[in-house]
N, C-alpha and C positions, 0 to 999 in steps of 0.2 A: 591722583592727578592734582597738580597745583596750578592755580590761575593767578597771574600777576595783574592786579587791578590798579596799580599805582598810576598808570597813564590814562585810566578811564575818566571821562568827564560827562556831566549831564549834557543832553542834546537839546538845543533850542528848536522847538517845533513850530512856534509862531512868534514873530517879533512885531509887537505893537508900538515900537518906538518908545516915547516917554511914558506911555500908558502901561508898559511892561511886556513881558514875554511869557509864554508857556514853555516850561523847561522840564524835561523828562529824564529820569535816571533809574537805574536798577534798584537803588536804595535811597531812602531819604537821608541817610548818613552822608551821601555825597554833597549835600547842601550845608554841611556844618561849618566849613572853613572859608567861605567866600560870601561876599554881599550879594543878595538877590532882591534888592529894593524894587518894589512894585511888581515882582514876578509872581506867577502862579507856579508852584513846584509840584511835580507829579512823581511819586515813587512807587515802585512795584514791590514793596517789602512790608514788613511789620508796620501796622497802622496805629500804633499806640501813642500816648501823650509824649513819651521821651523822644520819639523820632519826629513828631510834629514840632516840638520845641527847637530841634536842630535847625530847621529852615526858618521858622518864625523869628528866632533870635537874630537872624541875618537879614531881616527886612522883607521877607516874602509876604505878599498880601493875602495869600491863600495857599493851602496845601491839599493835595488829593493823594490818597494812598489806596492801592489795590492790595487787599489781603490775599496772598497767593494760596492760602490753605493751611492745613494743620501744621504745627511745628513739630519739633523733635518729640518723639514718644507721644504723639497725638495731642500735643499741647494746643490749647485754644478751642477745643470743640466740646468740652464737658457740658456747657450750657445748651447745646443743641439737642440733647437727649430728651 
């Protein structure tokens, strides 16, 4: 099954005007190609430094990521043992 994500955009959940917004997306990679000045970005995907840099380079004042669980082949859980 293939899903077309080309038209998907982050959703604004709170608009604080000039103080910024809270913007949520399935992945922090959605924040890579637009300016997000003064916004807090929230992504429900991999919460590592590379994805944080995607939104921070575009002017976000903060990022929040929800790690959704183990990756392919149980990646990311070795340190839990």
